[in-house]
C-alpha positions as CSV (number, residue, x, y, z in Angstrom):
1,M,0.0,0.0,0.0
2,S,1.3,3.3,-1.0
3,R,0.8,6.5,1.0
4,T,0.3,8.4,-2.2
5,T,-2.3,6.1,-3.7
6,P,-5.8,7.7,-3.3
7,M,-8.5,5.8,-1.5
8,Q,-11.1,4.1,-3.7
9,P,-13.8,4.5,-4.8
10,T,-13.6,8.1,-5.9
11,M,-17.1,8.7,-7.2
12,G,-17.2,12.3,-6.2
13,I,-16.9,14.0,-2.9
14,P,-20.1,13.7,-0.7
15,E,-21.9,16.9,0.1
16,P,-22.7,17.5,3.8
17,L,-26.0,15.8,4.7
18,P,-28.7,18.5,5.1
19,E,-30.0,18.7,8.7
20,T,-33.5,17.4,7.8
21,K,-32.0,14.3,6.2
22,F,-29.6,13.9,9.1
23,L,-32.6,13.9,11.6
24,A,-34.3,11.3,9.5
25,L,-31.1,9.2,9.5
26,K,-30.9,9.5,13.3
27,E,-34.5,8.4,13.6
28,K,-34.0,5.4,11.3
29,L,-30.8,4.5,13.3
30,T,-32.6,4.8,16.6
31,R,-35.5,2.6,15.4
32,F,-33.0,0.0,14.1
33,M,-31.2,0.0,17.5
34,H,-34.5,-0.6,19.3
35,S,-36.0,-3.1,16.9
36,D,-32.9,-5.1,16.0
37,I,-29.8,-4.3,18.0
38,Y,-30.8,-4.2,21.7
39,P,-33.0,-7.3,21.4
40,N,-30.1,-9.3,19.9
41,E,-27.3,-8.2,22.3
42,R,-27.7,-11.4,24.5
43,L,-27.9,-13.6,21.4
44,F,-24.7,-12.0,20.0
45,L,-22.9,-12.7,23.3
46,E,-24.1,-16.3,23.4
47,Q,-23.2,-17.0,19.8
48,S,-19.7,-15.4,20.3
49,R,-19.1,-17.5,23.5
50,A,-20.2,-20.6,21.7
51,I,-17.8,-19.9,18.8
52,G,-15.0,-19.2,21.2
53,H,-15.5,-22.5,22.9
54,L,-15.6,-24.5,19.7
55,S,-12.6,-23.1,17.9
56,N,-9.7,-20.7,18.0
57,E,-10.6,-19.4,14.6
58,W,-12.0,-16.0,14.3
59,T,-15.6,-16.3,13.1
60,H,-18.4,-13.8,13.3
61,A,-21.6,-14.6,15.1
62,P,-24.4,-15.4,12.7
63,I,-26.6,-12.6,14.2
64,L,-23.8,-10.1,13.5
65,M,-23.8,-11.1,9.8
66,E,-27.6,-10.9,9.6
67,L,-27.7,-7.5,11.1
68,K,-24.8,-6.3,9.0
69,R,-26.8,-7.1,5.8
70,K,-29.8,-5.4,7.2
71,A,-27.8,-2.2,8.1
72,K,-26.3,-2.1,4.7
73,A,-29.8,-2.4,3.1
74,M,-31.1,0.4,5.3
75,G,-28.2,2.8,4.4
76,L,-26.7,2.6,7.8
77,W,-23.3,1.5,6.5
78,N,-19.9,3.3,6.3
79,L,-21.0,6.4,8.1
80,F,-17.6,6.8,9.7
81,L,-15.7,9.3,7.5
82,P,-16.9,12.9,7.8
83,V,-17.2,15.0,4.6
84,D,-14.2,17.2,5.3
85,S,-11.9,14.1,5.6
86,A,-13.5,12.5,2.6
87,A,-12.8,15.7,0.6
88,V,-9.1,15.8,1.6
89,A,-8.8,12.1,0.7
90,G,-10.6,12.6,-2.6
91,T,-13.1,9.8,-1.9
92,S,-16.8,9.3,-1.6
93,L,-16.5,6.9,1.4
94,G,-18.4,7.9,4.4
95,G,-22.0,8.8,4.9
96,G,-21.8,12.5,4.1
97,L,-21.9,13.5,7.8
98,T,-20.2,16.5,9.3
99,N,-18.0,15.9,12.3
100,R,-20.8,17.0,14.6
101,Q,-23.3,14.7,12.9
102,Y,-20.9,11.8,13.1
103,G,-20.5,12.5,16.8
104,E,-24.2,12.3,17.3
105,V,-24.4,9.0,15.5
106,C,-21.6,7.6,17.6
107,E,-23.6,8.6,20.7
108,I,-26.4,6.4,19.5
109,F,-24.0,3.5,18.6
110,G,-22.5,3.8,22.1
111,T,-25.8,2.8,23.7
112,C,-25.3,-0.8,22.7
113,I,-23.8,-2.8,25.5
114,P,-21.2,-4.7,23.5
115,M,-19.9,-1.7,21.6
116,E,-17.9,-3.8,19.1
117,F,-21.2,-5.5,18.2
118,A,-22.9,-2.2,17.3
119,A,-20.0,-0.3,15.7
120,Q,-17.7,-2.6,13.9
121,G,-19.8,-5.4,12.9
122,K,-23.1,-4.0,11.7
123,F,-22.3,-0.5,10.6
124,N,-18.6,-0.8,9.5
125,L,-17.6,1.8,12.0
126,F,-14.4,1.9,14.1
127,L,-14.1,2.2,17.8
128,V,-12.9,5.6,19.0
129,P,-9.1,5.0,18.8
130,N,-9.4,3.5,15.3
131,T,-11.6,6.4,14.2
132,A,-8.9,8.9,14.9
133,A,-6.3,6.7,13.1
134,I,-8.6,6.5,10.0
135,Y,-9.1,10.3,10.2
136,L,-5.4,10.9,10.1
137,L,-4.8,8.3,7.4
138,T,-7.3,10.0,5.1
139,R,-5.5,13.3,5.7
140,T,-2.3,11.8,4.4
141,N,-4.0,10.2,1.4
142,Y,-3.2,6.7,2.6
143,S,-4.9,3.9,0.6
144,F,-6.9,1.6,2.8
145,S,-10.1,1.1,0.8
146,H,-9.5,-2.7,0.9
147,L,-10.5,-2.6,4.5
148,F,-14.0,-1.6,3.8
149,F,-15.2,-3.8,1.0
């Protein structure tokens, strides 16, 4: 991977999400958390423990994969890269959120007990330390698109 290779895909820089659309996105995310995420927290933990007892191989819990597909279909995927960082990186990755909007979305994700379950698995987000690293990598035009597809 070269630090000078731009991230892919580059289908145009996203525009900041208008506030009315952002409020609708937050409402959709909140409904999804209540209808699908919170009720499945225990199942996720049970499946993860069972996988851990059966093997040393890293395998995702089936409920995680199911909810991941649903989140993608609902447009709740790859929201992690704010528009200013996407612009610097020359990419369309991210959900078109401003830094403030992304912070508000992270507050909602953070209400899930197993945070990794909510953030990394279903929404292709990074936990807080990784978010900062991704932010800095986009600012240096580092190519890491292979991590998201």
